C-alpha positions as CSV (number, residue, x, y, z in Angstrom):
1,M,0.0,0.0,0.0
2,E,1.3,3.4,-0.9
3,V,0.3,6.7,0.7
4,K,1.1,10.0,-0.9
5,A,1.3,13.6,0.3
6,K,2.6,16.8,-1.3
7,A,3.6,20.3,-0.3
8,R,3.6,23.0,-2.9
9,Y,5.0,26.5,-3.1
10,I,7.6,26.1,-0.3
11,K,9.7,29.3,-0.4
12,I,13.0,27.5,-0.2
13,A,15.2,26.6,-3.2
14,P,14.9,23.0,-4.4
15,R,18.7,22.5,-4.2
16,K,18.6,23.1,-0.4
17,L,15.6,20.8,0.1
18,R,17.1,18.0,-2.0
19,L,19.9,17.7,0.7
20,L,17.2,16.8,3.3
21,A,15.3,14.5,0.9
22,T,18.4,12.4,0.3
23,L,19.0,12.3,4.1
24,I,15.6,10.6,4.8
25,R,14.9,8.6,1.6
26,G,14.5,4.9,2.4
27,K,14.3,5.3,6.2
28,Q,11.4,4.3,8.4
29,V,9.3,7.3,9.5
30,Q,10.3,7.6,13.1
31,P,14.1,7.6,12.5
32,A,13.5,10.0,9.6
33,L,11.6,12.4,11.8
34,D,14.4,12.2,14.4
35,Q,17.0,12.9,11.7
36,L,15.0,16.0,10.6
37,R,14.5,17.2,14.1
38,F,18.2,17.5,14.8
39,S,19.1,18.9,11.3
40,P,20.4,22.5,11.3
41,K,18.8,23.2,7.9
42,N,15.9,25.7,7.7
43,G,14.1,23.3,5.2
44,A,13.8,20.7,7.9
45,L,10.5,22.2,9.2
46,P,8.4,22.0,6.0
47,V,9.8,18.5,5.2
48,T,8.9,17.4,8.8
49,K,5.4,18.7,8.4
50,L,5.0,16.9,5.1
51,V,6.2,13.6,6.6
52,K,3.7,14.0,9.5
53,S,0.9,14.8,7.0
54,A,1.7,11.6,5.1
55,I,1.7,9.6,8.3
56,A,-1.7,11.1,9.3
57,N,-3.1,10.2,5.8
58,A,-1.9,6.6,6.2
59,V,-3.3,6.2,9.8
60,N,-6.6,8.0,9.3
61,N,-7.6,7.1,5.7
62,F,-6.1,3.6,5.3
63,D,-5.9,2.3,9.0
64,L,-2.2,1.6,8.7
65,T,0.1,1.4,11.7
66,E,2.8,4.1,12.0
67,N,5.6,1.7,12.9
68,N,5.1,-0.3,9.7
69,L,5.8,2.7,7.3
70,Y,8.9,3.9,5.6
71,I,9.7,6.7,3.1
72,K,9.6,4.9,-0.2
73,E,10.0,7.9,-2.4
74,I,10.6,11.6,-1.9
75,T,11.1,14.1,-4.7
76,V,11.7,17.9,-4.7
77,D,10.7,19.7,-7.9
78,Q,11.2,23.3,-8.8
79,G,8.2,25.6,-8.5
80,P,7.7,29.1,-9.8
81,V,10.5,31.7,-9.5
82,M,9.8,35.2,-8.2
83,K,12.0,37.8,-9.8
84,R,13.1,40.8,-7.7
85,W,15.6,43.6,-8.3
86,L,18.5,44.8,-6.2
87,P,20.1,48.2,-6.8
88,R,23.9,48.2,-7.5
89,A,26.6,50.7,-8.2
90,H,26.5,53.1,-11.2
91,G,22.7,53.0,-11.4
92,R,22.6,49.3,-12.4
93,A,20.3,46.6,-11.0
94,T,20.8,42.9,-10.4
95,M,18.1,40.4,-10.7
96,L,17.4,38.2,-7.6
97,R,15.6,34.9,-8.3
98,K,13.6,33.6,-5.4
99,K,12.9,30.0,-6.1
100,M,10.1,27.8,-4.8
101,S,9.8,24.1,-4.4
102,H,7.2,21.4,-4.7
103,I,7.8,18.3,-2.5
104,N,6.1,14.9,-3.2
105,I,6.4,12.0,-0.7
106,T,5.3,8.4,-1.0
107,L,5.2,6.2,2.1
108,G,5.3,2.4,1.7
109,E,4.7,-0.5,4.1
110,V,7.6,-2.6,5.5
111,K,5.3,-5.6,5.7
112,D,2.2,-5.6,3.5
113,S,-1.0,-5.4,5.5
114,G,-3.3,-6.3,2.7
115,V,-5.2,-3.0,2.7
116,K,-6.0,-1.9,-0.9
117,E,-8.6,0.9,-0.6
118,A,-9.2,4.0,1.5
119,K,-12.1,4.1,4.0
120,Q,-15.3,5.5,2.5
121,Q,-16.3,8.9,3.7
122,K,-19.9,9.3,4.9
123,I,-21.6,12.3,3.2
124,E,-24.8,13.7,4.6
125,A,-27.7,14.5,2.2
126,P,-27.8,18.1,1.2
127,I,-30.5,20.4,2.6
128,K,-32.8,22.1,0.2
129,L,-33.3,25.9,0.5
130,G,-37.1,25.7,0.6
131,E,-37.1,23.4,3.7
132,K,-35.2,25.9,5.9
133,K,-37.4,27.4,8.6
134,K,-37.7,31.1,9.4
135,E,-36.9,30.3,13.0
136,D,-33.4,29.3,12.0
137,D,-32.6,32.9,11.2
138,G,-32.7,33.7,14.9
139,V,-35.9,35.8,14.8
140,K,-39.2,34.5,16.0
141,I,-42.2,36.5,14.7
142,T,-45.4,36.3,16.8
143,D,-48.9,37.4,16.1
144,K,-48.5,40.4,18.3
145,D,-45.4,41.5,16.4
146,K,-47.3,41.1,13.1
147,A,-50.1,43.3,14.4
148,L,-47.7,46.0,15.7
149,K,-45.9,46.0,12.3
150,E,-49.1,46.4,10.4
151,E,-50.3,49.3,12.6
152,A,-46.9,51.0,12.4
153,T,-46.6,50.7,8.6
154,G,-50.2,52.0,8.2
155,E,-49.4,55.1,10.2
156,E,-45.9,55.7,8.7
157,K,-47.1,55.4,5.1
158,E,-49.1,58.5,5.6
159,L,-46.1,60.3,7.0
160,G,-43.7,59.0,4.4
161,K,-41.0,57.9,6.9
162,E,-38.9,54.7,6.8
163,I,-39.5,52.2,9.6
164,V,-36.7,50.1,11.0
165,D,-37.4,46.9,13.0
166,P,-34.4,46.3,15.4
167,R,-35.4,42.7,15.9
168,A,-35.1,41.8,12.2
169,D,-31.3,41.0,12.3
170,S,-29.9,38.8,15.1
171,R,-26.5,40.6,14.9
172,G,-27.9,43.9,16.0
173,G,-28.5,45.3,12.4
174,H,-31.7,46.8,11.1
175,A,-34.0,45.7,8.3
176,R,-36.3,47.9,6.3
177,I,-40.0,47.3,6.7
178,E,-42.2,47.8,3.6
179,G,-43.9,51.0,3.1
180,G,-41.2,53.6,3.8
181,K,-39.2,55.6,1.3
182,G,-35.9,54.2,0.2
183,F,-32.5,55.7,0.0
184,T,-32.7,56.4,-3.7
185,K,-35.9,58.3,-3.4
186,K,-34.3,60.6,-0.8
187,V,-31.3,61.2,-3.0
188,F,-33.2,62.1,-6.1
189,R,-35.6,64.2,-4.2
190,R,-32.9,66.7,-3.3
191,K,-32.6,70.0,-5.1
192,S,-29.6,70.4,-7.2
193,G,-27.7,73.5,-8.1
């Protein structure tokens, strides 16, 4: 059984990461992690995280034991290069190339366990939008609230004012109740000039 993981766009040059890749290639996972832990290279941190991610994939998705895993293959490929400029003497400029890396790792089993497929994920059925209740919005509208709203809108329509119901938004915002004048009507009602 093989388990794969990859890390992309690591902001360390591939030449530097390949030194660490050759250091751990072919080792069991625990000695490889110990080797990376005591390595003075800055690239040891992303490589360690990738090895731990591959171990987690093997344990959680395939039910493999951690002690039975080894690093079968690890490759470091070059990613995109960011180009920057450094000012130099006599008004010249030198290009700096900041290289990125893509790391791919494959873990294998020391003794084959017979597992061939990943565990199946349980997916819940989607909820239709029409089935969602109004009570889920955080606002419960009662008959008393409806009656107050109708009275208020009837009075305010005559006055031409906008009514705001502070209970309409659960986060403390306000929602416009029908019957008032909107923002655009106020803007275009102004006298110009």
